[in-house]
Each structure stands twice: as C-alpha cells, then as structure tokens.
Phi, psi and omega in degrees: 000132181288146178289140179291146179286152174285139174241154178234134179215164175283141179290152175242165182308324181290348179276348188306310181300321180291324178295312179302315180298317179297311182298315179299318182293332182276338187239335188234153173073181184297326181299328182291338182290348177289340178249180182260358182266006183305143172247012187302332181276343180248338180220138171243184182078198186277155173262324177204180177213170185299323181297315180294316180293318178299322178295321178295317181296323184278339185290125181293342177258028185213151172214139171254116179269136179244130174259124184228158170224119181059034181081001181267123181286121182253324185201163177207163171204160179244134174241138178233125182278131176232174177288108176092355178199166171245140176264129182254128179202186179047042181277121181218137175236137177313130185307318182286351178257356181291146178090003182251009178100351180297316179300318178301317181294320181291315180294325176297319178292322177297318178295318178300314180301311182300318181286312186280318184275323183253345178068026180271145183271351183220154171245133176243150173206159171240141181230141176300124191298336179281356180273064186303318181294321179291317177299318178299321178299315179294323177299321177294340176269004176101005179278141181248139174287136181260341186082352178280128180237160174223152185290148172286141182282068177304139179091351178256098187295348176297338182256006179107174181248103184300142178255004178209163188255014183244026183276138173206165179258141173246137179278128172245143184225144175225132173285134180265149180293000000 
C-alpha cells in the first residue's frame, strides 16, 4: 500500500490542543530530545499554551498551517501578516520525524502561502541567537542574519523558564519569489 501524501491546511479552533501538544513535544522536556530542535537545555517550562494558539487561529491576519498525513498531525507553523512581510513562528515538527525533509517542505509551503495568498515580498522570523545549528539550517533555506536583536522576555513564564542569562532573539529575513 502506498504511503499517503502530506497535506497542509489552516488550523481550526478544534485543532488547538493537538497544536499545543506538538509544539511542546518539539521544544520542551525529554520528548524533545528525540529531535534536534530541542530547547530543553536552554529553556524549561512551557513553549506555548492553548490561549495563545487559539488567539493565533482566530486572528484574521494570522494562519496556523498544519501538515498532516492521513489526519495525523506531523508539523505546524504560524504566519502573521504585516505590512510588507509575513512573520514566521511556532514552527514544530514531530521530534522523531525531524531530519527527514518534512521541515523543508513545511517552510516552503509557508513561504508559498505568504507570497501567493498575502502577496508579501519577505518572510521574517526571530531565533534565539545561541541556537547556532538552527540558524544555520535557516540560512541554508535562504534566510539571512540581520544582526538585529531583541531581548528575551525574562520573567514572562509564557515564554519558558530560561536556564541561562544570555538569551536574545535575532531577526532573520528572506526575500520571497
């Protein structure tokens, strides 16, 4: 029997619990260590929560894209429309599926969506600057480091519990076709 193709769709309110579970599994705790995107050594606590994801799903200038196979959630990302660019975030791939090309396919679909559906010429994202391997992965996808940084929200547990005091976000940008 042939393997089912991956499909991508916009999230609906009933998808929120599955999205939160996926994002948490990809970034926090022991389950995240099965993949290479874990933040478990630099941040503990939550990565997101149902309230934040539900707000993203409901926002008319926002979309959470879900990659599925046979109704099974494999990956997700969040896009937020701004004047002149789309912001890319909350990117998560099931830890045991990381490294197999799924992330490349999802980010390519996110870029296609931002360019074709919203007509924006650029994609922006912020990455924790100490995540050198992750930044290198994005650079291989065409994202450029800008050198622009913003502070990590220390003291705001909605973003996790930092395990070090040198965290900041770096802006990466890609021109879309």
